[in-house]
C-alpha distance (Angstrom), angle and dihedral (degrees) to the residues before:
residue distance angle dihedral
M1 . . .
K2 3.77 . .
M3 3.79 131.7 .
Y4 3.80 127.5 -162.5
V5 3.78 116.8 -147.8
K6 3.80 130.3 -166.7
F7 3.81 116.4 -146.4
D8 3.78 130.4 -150.8
F9 3.80 96.8 -161.4
N10 3.80 94.4 -172.5
A11 3.80 92.4 54.0
L12 3.80 91.4 43.8
C13 3.80 93.7 50.7
K14 3.80 91.5 45.1
K15 3.82 90.5 52.9
V16 3.82 93.3 48.3
L17 3.80 90.9 46.3
D18 3.81 91.7 49.4
E19 3.82 92.5 48.8
K20 3.82 93.4 47.4
L21 3.80 93.2 47.8
K22 3.81 89.3 52.3
E23 3.81 91.1 47.5
H24 3.80 89.5 55.3
G25 3.81 91.3 49.3
L26 3.80 93.4 -123.7
K27 3.79 121.7 156.6
Y28 3.79 108.1 -131.0
R29 3.76 149.8 127.7
L30 3.78 126.9 -133.6
L31 3.78 116.2 -124.3
N32 3.81 129.2 -169.5
F33 3.80 121.4 -67.7
G34 3.79 97.9 23.7
E35 3.78 96.1 -57.3
V36 3.77 119.6 147.7
E37 3.78 123.0 -162.2
F38 3.81 114.4 -159.3
Y39 3.78 118.7 -149.5
E40 3.81 91.5 -154.9
P41 3.80 130.8 33.1
I42 3.80 114.7 -95.1
T43 3.78 124.2 -142.8
Q44 3.79 123.5 -117.4
E45 3.82 87.9 -112.3
Q46 3.83 91.4 54.4
H47 3.80 89.6 46.8
N48 3.82 93.2 50.8
L49 3.81 93.7 45.3
F50 3.81 92.1 47.5
K51 3.82 90.9 46.3
K52 3.82 91.2 51.7
N53 3.81 91.2 47.2
L54 3.82 92.0 53.2
E55 3.80 92.9 48.4
D56 3.82 88.6 67.2
Y57 3.83 86.1 66.9
G58 3.80 96.0 44.2
I59 3.80 91.8 -105.1
E60 3.78 117.4 130.7
I61 3.77 131.8 -168.0
I62 3.79 110.7 -120.9
E63 3.77 112.6 -134.2
S64 3.84 103.9 -174.5
Q65 3.81 128.2 64.4
K66 3.81 92.0 -133.8
T67 3.79 92.6 53.5
A68 3.80 90.0 46.5
L69 3.81 91.1 52.6
I70 3.82 91.3 48.3
Q71 3.81 88.8 52.6
K72 3.81 89.6 49.8
I73 3.81 89.7 52.4
K74 3.81 90.7 50.3
D75 3.80 91.3 47.3
A76 3.81 91.5 49.9
I77 3.82 90.3 50.4
V78 3.80 92.8 48.6
E79 3.81 89.7 47.7
L80 3.81 90.4 50.1
V81 3.81 96.8 45.1
F82 3.80 98.5 40.3
S83 3.82 96.3 44.0
E84 3.79 114.4 127.9
N85 3.79 92.1 -124.9
A86 3.80 125.2 45.4
V87 3.81 109.9 -103.6
P88 3.82 108.2 -135.6
V89 3.81 95.7 -146.8
K90 3.79 131.9 94.8
A91 3.79 112.8 -98.4
S92 3.81 91.8 -125.4
I93 3.81 92.0 57.0
Y94 3.81 92.7 43.6
I95 3.82 93.7 50.8
A96 3.82 94.7 43.6
E97 3.81 92.7 49.7
K98 3.81 93.8 42.5
L99 3.82 92.9 52.2
N100 3.80 97.9 32.4
H101 3.82 94.4 -128.3
S102 3.78 132.6 108.1
Y103 3.78 113.5 -89.3
G104 3.81 90.6 -128.0
Y105 3.81 91.3 58.7
L106 3.82 92.8 45.5
S107 3.81 92.3 46.3
N108 3.81 93.6 50.7
L109 3.81 92.8 45.7
F110 3.81 92.2 47.6
S111 3.82 92.4 50.7
E112 3.80 91.3 46.9
V113 3.81 95.6 50.2
A114 3.82 104.1 28.3
Y115 3.84 96.7 38.4
T116 3.80 91.0 -132.8
S117 3.79 134.8 74.3
I118 3.78 125.8 -99.8
E119 3.80 87.3 -118.2
N120 3.81 91.9 57.2
F121 3.79 91.1 47.1
I122 3.81 90.0 51.4
I123 3.81 90.7 50.6
Q124 3.82 90.7 49.7
Q125 3.80 91.0 51.3
K126 3.80 92.6 46.6
I127 3.79 91.2 51.5
E128 3.82 91.4 48.4
Y129 3.80 89.4 51.7
A130 3.81 91.0 45.9
K131 3.82 88.8 53.7
E132 3.79 90.0 50.9
L133 3.80 91.6 49.5
I134 3.82 91.6 47.5
L135 3.83 89.5 49.9
N136 3.80 90.3 52.8
N137 3.81 87.3 53.9
K138 3.81 93.2 -154.8
Q139 3.81 100.3 113.2
S140 3.77 135.1 52.5
L141 3.80 121.0 -121.6
T142 3.81 88.2 -106.3
E143 3.81 90.4 56.3
I144 3.80 91.5 45.5
A145 3.82 91.6 49.5
H146 3.81 90.1 50.5
K147 3.81 92.7 46.4
L148 3.82 90.8 52.5
N149 3.84 93.1 46.8
Y150 3.80 95.8 -112.4
S151 3.79 115.7 155.3
S152 3.82 90.6 -133.0
V153 3.80 144.8 -8.0
A154 3.82 87.3 -103.7
H155 3.82 90.6 59.2
L156 3.83 91.1 49.2
S157 3.83 90.9 46.6
T158 3.80 92.3 50.2
Q159 3.81 93.6 50.9
F160 3.81 91.2 42.4
K161 3.81 91.2 53.3
N162 3.81 93.2 43.7
T163 3.81 89.8 52.3
T164 3.82 102.0 38.8
G165 3.80 103.8 21.3
I166 3.82 92.4 -120.9
T167 3.79 135.6 73.3
P168 3.81 122.6 -106.7
S169 3.82 89.1 -109.0
Q170 3.80 91.6 53.6
F171 3.81 89.6 47.3
H172 3.81 89.8 51.9
K173 3.82 92.2 49.6
I174 3.82 91.0 50.4
I175 3.80 90.7 51.6
I176 3.82 92.1 49.3
K177 3.81 90.8 49.1
R178 3.82 92.4 48.8
R179 3.79 91.6 49.5
K180 3.82 90.8 50.9
I181 3.80 91.4 49.6
Q182 3.81 91.4 48.4
T183 3.80 91.4 48.0
L184 3.80 90.6 50.2
A185 3.81 90.8 48.5
V186 3.81 91.8 50.4
N187 3.81 92.0 46.1
S188 3.81 93.5 48.4
K189 3.81 90.8 46.7
T190 3.82 89.4 52.5
L191 3.82 90.6 51.2
Y192 3.80 92.2 55.7
E193 3.81 95.9 47.2
């Protein structure tokens, strides 16, 4: 038997962070974009222990302001792309307003630190979400293109192929074939038990 699960990484990380902060007995409040405000100073020992505890979950404490701002940009993009409803605003305007900085500054900083452009990161996130939507098999390519604010299915298909090397239709066929093979393997295993 197989189960497919959808993740909301922001919610998951926020829950883990909240639980770990409580475990350590720290007085805090969670802010947007993975920021934690402590009501009392924490010792270096508490900081190191908490940092080590979070690393077990793949969560790291960001030490520099630039890295923190890059993470905020990434979080804003993920929030924009993976939102349930299409947001009818340009990504550049959304990110600039969300982070209260000019888009030019954010774009230059992102390219300098992340070694890719914000636009490329947005495309990567859109394609990851498109893959997820194709895997769920509940929406047509037209609906997926609309949901991800593409002007057409052709535009989505072009970016999908440029990013993955295959078209969305080819991706879908591969998934169907893999599921059939896995089902056959499970069924044949059951027969021999």
